[in-house]
C-alpha positions as CSV (number, residue, x, y, z in Angstrom):
1,X,38.4,-49.6,15.3
2,X,38.3,-49.8,11.6
3,X,41.0,-48.9,9.1
4,X,39.7,-46.6,6.4
5,X,41.9,-46.9,3.3
6,X,43.2,-43.7,1.9
7,X,41.8,-44.9,-1.5
8,X,38.3,-45.0,-0.1
9,X,37.6,-41.4,-1.0
10,X,38.6,-42.1,-4.6
11,X,36.2,-45.0,-4.7
12,X,33.3,-42.9,-3.3
13,X,33.9,-40.3,-5.9
14,X,34.1,-42.9,-8.6
15,X,30.7,-44.2,-7.8
16,X,29.2,-40.7,-8.2
17,X,29.0,-39.6,-4.5
18,X,30.6,-36.4,-3.3
19,X,33.3,-37.8,-0.8
20,X,34.3,-34.3,0.3
21,X,30.8,-33.5,1.5
22,X,30.6,-36.7,3.5
23,X,34.1,-36.5,4.9
24,X,33.6,-32.9,6.0
25,X,30.3,-33.8,7.6
26,X,31.9,-36.6,9.6
27,X,35.1,-34.6,10.4
28,X,37.3,-37.1,8.5
29,X,40.6,-36.0,7.1
30,X,40.3,-34.9,3.5
31,X,43.9,-35.3,2.4
32,X,45.1,-38.3,4.3
33,X,48.1,-39.9,2.5
34,X,47.8,-43.0,4.7
35,X,45.0,-45.1,6.2
36,X,42.9,-43.6,9.0
37,X,41.6,-45.5,12.0
38,X,37.9,-44.7,12.8
39,X,35.6,-45.9,15.6
40,X,32.7,-48.3,15.0
41,X,30.4,-45.3,15.6
42,X,32.2,-43.3,12.9
43,X,32.0,-46.3,10.5
44,X,28.3,-46.6,11.0
45,X,27.9,-42.8,10.4
46,X,29.9,-43.1,7.2
47,X,27.8,-46.0,6.0
48,X,24.6,-44.2,6.9
49,X,25.7,-41.1,5.0
50,X,26.7,-43.2,2.0
51,X,23.3,-45.0,2.0
52,X,21.6,-41.6,1.8
53,X,23.7,-40.5,-1.2
54,X,24.1,-43.9,-2.9
55,X,22.0,-45.8,-5.3
56,X,23.3,-49.3,-6.1
57,X,22.7,-48.7,-9.8
58,X,25.6,-46.1,-9.6
59,X,27.9,-48.9,-8.5
60,X,26.8,-51.2,-11.3
61,X,27.3,-48.4,-13.8
62,X,31.0,-47.7,-12.9
63,X,32.3,-51.0,-11.6
64,X,34.3,-53.0,-14.1
65,X,35.2,-56.4,-12.7
66,X,37.9,-56.8,-15.4
67,X,39.8,-53.9,-13.9
68,X,39.2,-54.7,-10.3
69,X,42.5,-54.9,-8.5
70,X,41.6,-54.7,-4.8
71,X,42.2,-58.1,-3.1
72,X,39.7,-58.7,-0.4
73,X,40.3,-62.2,1.1
74,X,36.8,-62.8,2.3
75,X,35.3,-62.0,-1.0
76,X,37.8,-64.0,-2.9
77,X,37.2,-67.0,-0.6
78,X,33.5,-66.7,-1.2
79,X,33.9,-66.4,-5.0
80,X,35.8,-69.7,-4.9
81,X,33.1,-71.5,-2.9
82,X,31.1,-74.4,-4.5
83,X,27.7,-72.9,-3.5
84,X,26.0,-70.0,-1.8
85,X,25.9,-71.7,1.7
86,X,29.7,-72.3,1.5
87,X,30.2,-68.7,0.3
88,X,28.3,-67.4,3.3
89,X,30.3,-69.5,5.7
90,X,33.6,-68.4,4.2
91,X,32.6,-64.7,4.3
92,X,31.5,-65.1,8.0
93,X,34.9,-66.7,8.8
94,X,37.0,-63.9,7.1
95,X,34.6,-60.9,7.2
96,X,36.5,-59.2,10.0
97,X,39.3,-58.6,7.5
98,X,37.0,-56.4,5.4
99,X,35.1,-54.2,7.9
100,X,34.4,-53.7,11.6
101,X,31.5,-56.0,11.8
102,X,31.2,-59.7,12.3
103,X,28.9,-62.1,10.4
104,X,27.5,-65.5,11.3
105,X,25.7,-68.1,9.3
106,X,23.0,-70.3,10.9
107,X,21.6,-73.2,9.0
108,X,18.6,-75.4,9.8
109,X,16.3,-77.7,7.8
110,X,14.2,-74.8,6.3
111,X,16.4,-71.8,6.1
112,X,19.8,-70.2,6.1
113,X,20.1,-67.1,8.3
114,X,23.0,-64.6,7.9
115,X,23.5,-62.2,10.9
116,X,25.6,-59.1,10.9
117,X,26.8,-57.6,14.2
118,X,29.6,-55.4,15.6
119,X,32.1,-57.1,17.8
120,X,31.5,-54.4,20.5
121,X,27.8,-55.2,20.5
122,X,26.6,-52.2,18.6
């Protein structure tokens, strides 16, 4: 299960995507005043729908780091890391706090591999 914040719709609208269209398609509550728990399958469907509607340039155009007030522990820990490898390791340790998937970091002499997977194997 994944907790979908009641502020998520506002965020989706803010980046220029029609949240009502997506929420209706996925049968998610339109006017939730509190957080909603959704299954891994529903989370994947939500991300798939967003990826069809979303262009990363939309996010860059509306996102203002100076006004960002959401505290995401995994991201904060990564931002405080000394380098990219350490950032990846920190995100993999705390990622579960951000979404329903897990992350692992594998390091060998020639490469660093970051793997994403769902805890339930999906």
